[in-house]
N, C-alpha and C positions, 0 to 999 in steps of 0.2 A: 397207084397213080402218084406222080410227083406232086409235092406241095398239098398233101391230103388235108392238112389242117385248115389251109386257106380256102380250098374248094368246099370243105365242110361248112365253114362259117358262111361262105358266100351263098351256098345253096341250102342252108338250114331249113328244114320244113317248118311250117307254122304249127303251133300247138293245135291239137284236135279241136279245141273249143272255138278256134278262129277259121276252120275250114269253110263252113257255110258262109260266114261273113266275107271271106276272101272271094268266093265265087260270086256272091252279090255285088261286091265292089267291082270286080273285073267287068261284069256284065253292065254295070250302070255307069262305069268311068266316063265314057265319051259324053253321055247325056248330062252328068253332073257337071263336068268341066265346061260344058257349054252354057251354063247358067250365069247369070249376072252375079258379079262379086265372088264366084267361086275360083279359087287359086289352087286348090289341091284336093285330093281324095286319098284316104288311107284306111288302115285298120287300126282299131284301138278299143278302149273300154269306155262306155258312156260316162261323162263327167257331169255330176249333179252337185250344185252349190259349191263348186270348186274341188270336189272330192271325186277321185277316180273310183268308179264302181266296178262290180264284177260282170257287168253286162257287155258282151262283145258287140261292137257297133261299127258301121261304116262311118268313118270320120270325114266329114265334109268341111274343108278349110275354106273360110271366106275372108275377104279383105276387111269387111265390116258388116255388121248385122243391120238389116233394114226392116221396117215394119212389114208384116205379111201383106197388107193391102197394096204396098208399093211394088212388091216383086211380081205379083200375078202368077203367070205360068212359070216363072223362074224360081218360085218358092221351092225349097229343098223338101221332098216328101218325108213323112215320118218314118217310112220304111222303104227299102228297096229289095226285091226278091224275098220278102217276108222278114228281112233282117233290119233291125232298128238303125237309124241314122242318128248322128250327133253333130251339131253345127258348132264348129270351133273358130272363133274370131282370131286371126292371126295377123291381120294387117297385110300390107303389101310386102312381099318377100324380095329382098335385095341380096345380091352377092356383095358382101361387105368388106370392101377395102377402103371404104371412105373414112379414113382415120383422121382424127383431129390432132393438131400439135399438143404436146404436153403443156400443162399449165405451170405457173410459178410455184404451185403448191407441191408438185411432184419432185421430191428430193432424190429418191432412188426408185427408178421405174424400169419396167420391161422395155422401155423405148430407148434405152442407152446402148452404147456400143459395148460388146462383150466378146472376149476372145479367151478360150475357144468359143465358138458360137454355141448357143444352147437353146433347146426347145423352150417355147414360151415367149422368147424375145421377138422384137421387131425385125422385119425383113422385107425386101421387095425388089422388084425390077426398077431401075431408075425412073421409069415412066409412070409408076403408080405411087400412091401415097405411102401406104405400108400395110403389111399384114403380119402374120405370125409364123415362126418356125414351128412345125408340128413335131418333127421327129428326125433323128438321124437314122439312116438306113444304108443298105448296100444291095448289090445285085441279087436277085432271087435265085438265079441258077448260075453256075452249078453250086450245089450245097450237099455236103460240106466241101469247102474249098478255101483257097486264099483269095479273098475279094480284091479285085484289081481297082475298084473305085468305090468311093463313099459319097453320100448325098445328104442334102437336107430336103425334107418333104414339106410342101405347102400346096397351095391352090394354083391352078392355071392363071386365074385373075390376079394372083399376087406375084408369081414368079415369071409368067409368060404374058402378062398384060392382055389377058383375055384373047389369045390367039395371035396378038399383034407383034410378039417378039420373035426373035430368030434363035435357033440353037446356037449356044456360044455366047449369047448376050450376057453382060455382067449382072450379077446379083449382089445388092449391097445390104450390109447389116451395120446399123439400123437402117430402116427404110427411109425414103427421101423426106417425108414430112417430119421425121424425127432427127433430121440433120445428117443423114447419110449421103455421101457424095462419091463420085467416080473421079479418080481412081482410088482415093484414100481409103474408102470403106468397102471396096470390093472383097467379097468373101468367097465367091465361086462363080461358076457359069452354068447357065441354063442347059440342062442335059437332055431332059425328056419332058413332054407335056402331052396330055390327052386333049385333042381339040374339042372345043365346045361348039355344038351345032345349034343354030338359031332358025332352023327350017321347020320346027314343030315335030321333028322325030325325037326319040328318047335319047337323052344324055343319062349317064350313070355316074360319072365322077367329074368333079372340077378339081384337077390334080396335076401337079408338076414336081420335078425334082431338079436341083441344081447340084453339080458336082463341087465338092469341097475337099480340101486337103485333110487327110485323116487326122493330123495333129491339131487341126483347127476346128474339130467337130466334137461335141459332147452329146451323149444320148440321154443324160439325165434331165428330165423335164422339170423346170423350176417349180418348187412347191408340190410336186407330184411323184418324182422319182422315175425309175426305169420301168419301161413296158414289161409285163410279166408273161406275156405270150404273143403269138402272131396276131390273133383276132378272136373276138367274141361277138357272136350274133346278138343283135339288140332284141329286147323283149319289152313288151308293153308294161309300164310301171317301173322299169329298171331305173335305179338312181346312177347318175353319171357325174363326171367332174372333168374339169379342164383348167389349163392355165393359158392365158392369152395376152397379147400385147396391150389391150385396152382395159379390160375388165378384170385382169389378174386371175385369181382363183375363184371359180364359180361352180355351182352344182345345178343339176336339173333332173328332170324326170321324163322318160319316154312317154309321149302321148299318142303316137301313132308310128306304125311300121308299114313296109311295102306301100309307101305313099308316092303318088305322082303329083309333082308340084310345078308350077310355072314361076320362074325366078327372073326378076328384072335385073339386067346388067347396065342400065342406062342407055341413053341415046336411042331409045325406042326398040332396043333389043331384049327380047324375052326368050328364055331357053327352058325347054321342058326336060324335067329330070324324073326318072322313074326309079322305083324300088328304093326310096330314100327314108331316112329316120327323121321324125319330128319330135322335138322336146319342148318343154317349158323354156321361158326366156333364160339364156345363160350366156349371152354374148352381146357384142356391139361391133360397129364399124372398126376394123383393124384387128378383130380377133380371128379373121378368116385364115384358115391354114392350121388352127389349133387341133392337136390330137385329143379326142375325147375318150376317156377311160371309164370302166366301171369302178367300184369301190375297191376291187381287188387288183387294180392296175392293169386289167386286161384291155387292149385297145378295141374300141367299138366303132368309132367314126371319125371322119375328117370334117371338121366344121367349115361350111363354105357360104352360108346365107342365113338370113333371118329377118326379124322384124323386132319391134319393141316388146312383143309378147311370145314369140316363138323362135326357136333356132333349128336349122335344117343341116343334116349330116349325111355325107356319103358313107355307106358301110366300109370299114376300113379293109376288109378282106378284098372287096371289089377294087379298091384303090391299089392295093399291093399287086393284085393280078394285072390290072390295067397298065401300071408303070413297070412291072417286072422287078419289083424291089421287095425287100423284107426288113421288118423292124426288129426282129427278134430271132434267134438269140444273139 
């Protein structure tokens, strides 16, 4: 099969210890998501006193915890299908391009204009505030070959204005809120994006690419270096890192995998995302589009949403297959 490494990462089986938990999560998903304050359901390990234990659990993500007496029938049960649950307060999940301007204290930041463009720096469609360049990439097929086009990878809501852009629209670096303008800061043109569905059906990625001239594109992620492989499947407890436009270099830990989450895009629009990765807080508005790596620099996810206490990633193998691009070699 072509692109075996990507398919292997996208379809990686769960560890045996999570099989029963996964079955219980799947059976209970609709019921749990219908309860008050529940914004997501995934698979993880029970967290006790802030420490991840070894107990596989159905992770129930809530916007905020309420007293049991207030919830009544919406109270999350202690177990589902004989598997323990763990309630994780994550706040309201937003797709985060709501980037603030740089302050006077920021002397050298990732919000500046940079040429060649470099992953980790500010970018955006002219109609959005700003997000982050995740990676440099090129067409997935044919391989090996002479790539005819090269791209920057980020989110749909960063490069394609949450479906409202057209193929060929300009992309500016830095993003608009960081001083980027058309035509002076145009670095490329929107080439492909995966439409986001707001009808309650599953989305899998919030992703887009803009075509950029080869000599204007670097693949060296600021403070992180070059991707070391095509993709690595996420594992519960895995330590991750990223560089992004707003919070610079950060680290986090995977708290849930195979998660279904409801993400707010503003204006009353909420999109359901399936098979997502949930981490501890490692981002803020404007970091959307960052490539998230493991400690060995293997790409794991594309950051697209979060809150003040959690960050949500698309699995990077799924992103590359959806957009038909590759990050490595």
